[in-house]
N, C-alpha and C positions, 0 to 999 in steps of 0.2 A: 590501770592505764589512764591516759589523759582523757579529758571530756570529749565526747563525740556529739556533734550537733548535725541534724539532718532535717529535710522536709520530704513529704511524701504525697503522692497523688494516685488516684485509681479510677478506672471506669470499666464497667461490665455491661454489655449490651447485646441484644439479639442480632444487630447489624444486618448481615445478609441472609438471615433465615426468618421464618415465621414465628419460631419460638426460641427461647433462650435456654440452652442446655449447659451453659457455663455457670460457674459460681465462684465466689472469692471471699476472702476475709483479710482485712487490714487492721492490725492492732499496733499502734505506735508505742504503747507502753503496756507490757503484759502484767504490770502491777494493777492496771485498771482494765483488765481484759473485757469487761462487760460494759464499759462506759460508752456513751454515744460519741460518735466521731466529731460532731460539731464542726468547727472550722479547722480542726487539726489536720485534715486531709484535703488537699486540693487547693490550698490558698498560699502555698510557700511559707507557711508558718514554721519557724524554727522550733525544733524540739530537741531536748537533751536525752540521749540514750540512758535508760534507767538500768538498775542492776539486774533486772529480769529481761531486759532487751525488748526489741521490736520484732513483730512477726508479719510476714506477707505470704498469702497462700492463693493459688489459682487451681481450680478443678474444671476440667473439660469433660462433660458427660457424653456417653455414647449409648446407643441402643434405641434411638428413635424418640419420638415425642413422648413425654411423661417419664419413660424409663430413663433416658439420659439425664433429664433434669433432676429426677429423684436421686440418681446415683451421685451426681456432683453435690447435691444438697446434703446427702448423708456423709460424704467425705468431709465437707466443711464443718458440719455439726460435730463429727467425731474428733476432728483436729481441735476445734474450739473447746470441747470438753477436756481433752488431754492437756491442753496448755492452760486451762483454768486451774489445774491442780498439778503444777510441776513439782516433782519430788524434792524434798530437802536434800541438800548435799551434792546435787549434780552440778550446780553452778560453779564454774571454775575448773571442772574436770572435763577435758575435751572428749575423752572416750565415752564418758557417761552421758554427755550431751548428745553425741552421735547416736548412741544406743537408744536414747529416749526418742529422738526424731524418727529413727527407723521403726521402733515399736508403735509409735503414734500412727505412722502411715499404714503399717500392717493392720492395726485396729480398724482403720478406715476401710481397708479391703474386706475385713470380716463383716463389718456393718453392712456393706453393699451385698455380700453373699447371703447373709442372714435374711435380708429383705427379699432377695430374689427367691429364696426357698419358700417363703410364705406368700409370695405373690407370683404365681406361675405366669400371669399375663405380662410380667416385666422381664421374662427370660431374655438373656443377652445383654442386660444393662451393664454398664461399666463406666469407668472414669479414669482420666489421667490426674496427676497432681504434680505441682511444683511448690516448694516451700522454702522460704528464706528467713532464717532467724539470725538477726544481728545481736550478738551477745559478747560483751567483754573484749571487743577488738577483733572478733572473729565473725565470719559470715558462714553459717552452717546451711548448706544447700542440700535438700532432699527432693527426690523426684521419682516418678514411675510413669512412663509413657513418653509422649512426644511434645508436651508443653515445655517451655524453655525458660532458663534463667540466663541473662546476659550481664556483663559488666563492661562499662565504658569508663576510660580514664583519659583526660586530655593529654597526658604524658605518653600515651602509647596508642592503643586502638581498642575497638569493640571485640570482646571474646565471649564464647559461651562457657558458662560455669556448669551447665548440665550437658548431658549427652543423650540424644534421642534414643528411646527404646522402640525402634521401628525397623521394618523390613528394609527400607531404602537406606537407612543409616548403616545397616549391616553390609549392604553392597558397597558403600563408600569405604567402610573400615577394611573390607577385603580387597580394596583396590580395583573393584570391577567397574565402578562409575566414579565420576568426579562430583564434587560438591555442586558444581553448576548443573550437571545432569540430574542430580538428585532433586533439585528444586521443583522441576516440572515432571518428575517421574510419575507414570500412571498408577503405580502402587504406593504412592506417597501417603495414602490414608490407612495403611496397615500398621498397627502397633503390635509389638512383640511382647510388651509387658503392660499391664494395666491393673487397676483396682477392680475387683469384682469378677475377674476372669474365672471361667469354670474350672481351670486347672488347679495347680498347687497354690500354696500361699504366695502372696505377692512378694517380689524381690526388688524393693526400691534401692536406690543408691544414695549414699550420704557422703558428701565431700566438704572439707573445711578449707576456707581461704582466709588470708589476712585482709582486714579492711584497710584501704589506702586513702590517703588524702584526695579529696575531690572525686571519689568513686561515684558512679551512677549505676544503680542496679535496676534492671528491667526484668519483670516476670510477665509472661504472656501465654495465651493459648495459641494454637496453630492458626487461628483466624487472622492473626497479625503476621507471624513469621512464615506462614504459608502463602501470604500475599505480597509482602515486601521482603526483598532480599536483605541480607545482613548489611551490605554496603549502604543501602537506602536508610536503614534504621540508624546506622552509625552517623550518617551525614546529618540526620535530623537531631539526634541527641547532642552531637558535638556543638550545635548552635545554641543549645539550651541546657548546658551541663550544670548550671546552678539553680535552675528553676524546673521543678517537676510539673508545675502547672503549664508552663509554655511547652515543655517537651511532650506532655500528654496531648495537648491541643494540636500540635503539629503532626504527631504520629497519627492521631485520629483523622485529621484532615487528609493526610496522604492515603490512608486506607479508604476513605470515602471516594477520593479521586480515582484510586485504582479500581474501585468497585468491590465492596465487601461481598464475599461469597460464603461466609460462615459466621457463627457467633464470634465475638471478640472480647477479650479481657486484657487490660493493660494495667500494670502496677509499676510505679516508678519510685525510687528512693534516692535522693541526692545527699551525699555527705558534704556538708558545708564546712565543717571544722573537725579536725581530729583524724586519727588513722596514721599509719606509718607512711613513710615516703615511698612513692611508687617506684618500681623497678623500670629500667629502660625497655624491657620486653614485657608485654602483657602476660599475666598469669591466668590461664583458663584451664578447662578440663584437659588432662593429659591426652594428647593425640596419639593414637595407635600408629606405629611405624608401618607405612604402606609400601609394599614392593612396587616400584614403578613399572608402568607398562613397557613392553619391549618396543624400542624405536623401530620405525618403519624401515623396510629394506632400502638401501641406498643412502641412509642417513649418515651423518658425519661420524657416528660412533661405531660404524662397521669397518673393520680392518679391510684393507685391499687384499685381493686374492694373491696368495703367495707370501704374505707377510706373516711374521710370527705373532702369536697371541701373547697376552700378558700372563697367562696361567700355565705356562709350561712349554711354550714354543712349538705348538702343534704345526704340522706342515700345511702349506697352502695348496694352491693348484687344484687338481681334481680330487684331492683328499680333504679339502675343506668342507665344512658342514653343508652348504647349499648343494654342492655337486654330489655329495654322498646321498643326500635326500633324494635327488633326482634319479640317481642310479637305482636306489632301493625301490622307488616308486615305479620305475620302468620294469624292474624285475617282477614286482608284484603284479603289474598289469599284464605282463606276458604269461605268468602262471595262471592268472584268472581267466585269460582268454583261452588258454589251452584246456583248462578244466571245463569251461563252458562248451567248447567245441566237442569235447569227449562226451559229456553228459547229454548234449542235445542230439547226438547221433548214435547213441547206444541205448539199449533197453527199450521198453515199451511201457504202455500205461500200466500194465499189470505189475511190471517190475517196480515201477515208481510207487504203486500203491502198497507194495509189500514192505516198503521201508518204514521202520518204526519212527513215529513222530517224537522228537526229543521233547521231554518235559521241561517246561519253563516255569519261572516263578510267577509270571504274569500271563494269564490266558490271552490268546490272540484270535480274534474272530474277524473274518472278512466276509462280506456279502457277495452276491452274484457279480457285482461290478468291481469287486476288490482286486482280483488277479494276483494276490499274494498268498503265500502258504498260510493255512489256518491251523495253529497249534492249540486250538481251544480246549481240547480234552487230554487228560493224562491216561494212565493205565485203566483197563477195564474194571469198573466197580470202585475205583479209588476216588476219594474226595480230597481235594487240595485246598489249602487256604491257611490263613493265620489271623491273628488278631487285627491286622491292619487291612485285611482285604476279604472279599467274599469267598465262600466255599462253593465249589462247582461240582457237577455231577459226573455221569459215566462217560466212558470213552466212545466217541464217534469220530469218524475220520472223513476228510474231504474226498472229493472225487479226483480223477486223474488230472483234471484241469485246475485243481486247487479251489474249486467252488462248491458251495452247498447246492446240490441239484434240486430243481423245482419243476421238472418236466419241460424245461426249455433248454435250447442250445445257448452257447455263449453270446450269440447275436440277438437273443431275446425271443426268437421264434419258437413255436411249439415243436417238440421233439416227438414225431409220430412213432419212432421206433423204440422209444425208451420213456416210459412213464414213471421211472423210479425217482424218488426224492431223497434217497440215501446215497451212500458212497457207491461209486462205480468202479469196483475193483475185481469183479468176476469171481468173488469167493462166496462162501456160504453165509456171510454176514449181510447180504443185500436185504434191504427192506422195501416194502411197497406201500403206497398210500392205502389207508383203510378204505375198503369198498371201492377201490379204484378212483377215489376222488383226488383232485389236484387242488392245492391252495389257490385262492383267487389272486388276480393281479394286485389288488389293494393290499392283500396280505404280504405278497412278495416285496412290494415297494416299501411298506412299513418295516418289514423284517430287514431288508438291505440297509436302510438308514441306521437302524440300531446296531446292526452287525459291524458296519463300517466305522462306527465311533467307539466300539466296545473297548478296544485296546487302549486308546488314548484316555478314555474315561477311567478305566481300571488303574492305569498308571498314575493319573492325577489324584485318585482317591488314596492310593498307597502313599504317594509323596506328601500329600497334605497331612495325612495322619502321622507320618514320620516327622515332618518339620513343624507341625502344629501351626502352619501358616497357609492361608488360602489366597493365592495370588489372583489378580484381576482376570488373567487369561484362563486359569483353571476354574475360577468361579463361573465365567462365561461358558466354558466347555461343559461343566457339570449341570448348569442351568439349562443349557440346550438339550442335554440328554434327558433331563427330567421332563422337559416339555415334550420331547419326542415320545417318551414312554406314555405320558399322560394322554397324548393324542392318538396313540397307536394301540394301547393295551386292549381296547374293545375288540378290534378285528383280529389281533394276534391271539387272544385267549379263546375267541370263538372258533378258530380254525387250527389251533396248535395241535390237536389230537389227530390230525390227518396223517402225520408222520411222527415216529418216535423221536427222530433226530431234531426236528423243529420244536417239538415239545420240550426237549431238554434244553435247547438253546434259549427258548423263550423263558423258561423257568430261571435260567441264569441271568437273562436281561432283567427280570423282576428282582432277583437278589441284588444285582448291581444297583438297581434303582433305589433299593432300601439303603444301601451304603451311601449313595449320592445324597439322599435326603438327610442322612445323619451327618455327613461332612458339612453340607451347606448350613445346617442348623447349629453345629458346634463351632465352626471356624469362621463364620461370617461375622467376626467380631470387630472388623475394621469399621471406623466411623464412615458413614455414607459420604459419597462424593458431594461436596457442597453445590448447591444450585447457584446460578449466576445472579448476582444482585444488581439492582439498578445503580447507575453511576452516582446518584445522589441519595442521601438519606430521605426517607419519606417521613412526613410529619407524624408525630406520635410513635416513632420507632424506638424511642428510648424509655427505659424504666428508671425510676428514681427511687432511692431507698436510703436506709441508714447504715448499710454495710453489713447487716446481719443476714444469714442465709434464709432463704424463703423463696416463694414463687416470684415476687417482684424484687429481684436482687440487682437492679441497675444502680450505678453510681456515677454521677456526672457533675460532681461539685468541683471538678478540677478545671472546667471550661467556662 
């Protein structure tokens, strides 16, 4: 191909945090992979693309102080080692190059996992990665996580060359939310793929693009793209599309004015000469076809009543869909009301108690204040559960009011005529408190709080294990349950033997607590929500270095 000339700039800084968990590597010429950067980066110095190409890498560490920084450092060190010894014969073979990039990223994943095995205190560490290798007229993009690679060209627009591996991006892909809604989504910090994850081998993506005349490539951690929207980034680069030095300076200034809230790494490469002629439409990561949301009722796309549809001439009037829905709804409402009237006026408490409780996949507990049916236990002596949820004990059943009795009426007043704390069904399975003792009010209060949350927590545990993603709402729910048990286990364990039923329930609370702790430790792998940064950089906030991985891996020679 024809000669390709470019310039490059980069900056990595703690920005809005107290420590820097980002890391990076810039190598303008892989023939000189270990050479000092000197003035080749950050001064708009023109460089000719060599036969081995140029490489840019960004890694965003996760897992807290020390752990996150170590993870990103290991990723960069492993990539540097791999690209210092590129196998003979792969240059010029597109598929071989893609395979090499993929395997290099997987090796980084293994390096992080090996470190975690020998350093228990670093459990939970992980990192994202984005990698751009310009080689022979092609741009090889590899990534795992939610750091990004962009391309801007003056002939079209800014596009993403990577595709976020994140929970929120999945919602966008499924058409559940828009890109605009994704930007400020509360679960925006949850990544679905990363390096060092406790699960299976990392699954990075590698995509190849043609290099076009006047292309500008941007690699960044989410410290930038989580703070500035794509349109803001595009506007800044469009004004500086031939100077990486000026583009980097203006991007950093915009981030400072917006208020950094996370570490930030920015790498820019501008193609000054060479490449193919750009197309009229920007070429980026192939977008998934999204099924559009249904238009609101009354919109222009809804046919008028009585008109024929386009898919078969269905009749209008009372047979059109809205009217049929209304008819079905009214019929169901009438049937439900009839059943309720029949059940509420027939039978008695004993007949109700004789009904077998249907076994469900997820146990359902309600406390004294619940008022709902409690299907907590299955058949007598049977244990239920699977690998995704807790195993629970023997069959106990609620009283006629669907509450677990504690020597009180539903209004909370003592029941002088009935001191039973087991089921009130008039049969031989009644149980009485040991030695005539009743649980204390403190016991009942603690018990009710845990019982009222049991169903939601059980379901959250099961869904998290199935999806391998812990949402912010479920994390809050599970954390609250953990705190409830930690604060209540003393009084509950001291009095649980007063009735057999309470004892079994409390044992199940404890089992669920173990599952909650396990889920919180395994799936809280999302990077922590960034703290709010001051509006201006504080003196001494930047680290300066030579571009090599290490503790002080700042680079600010572009400004």
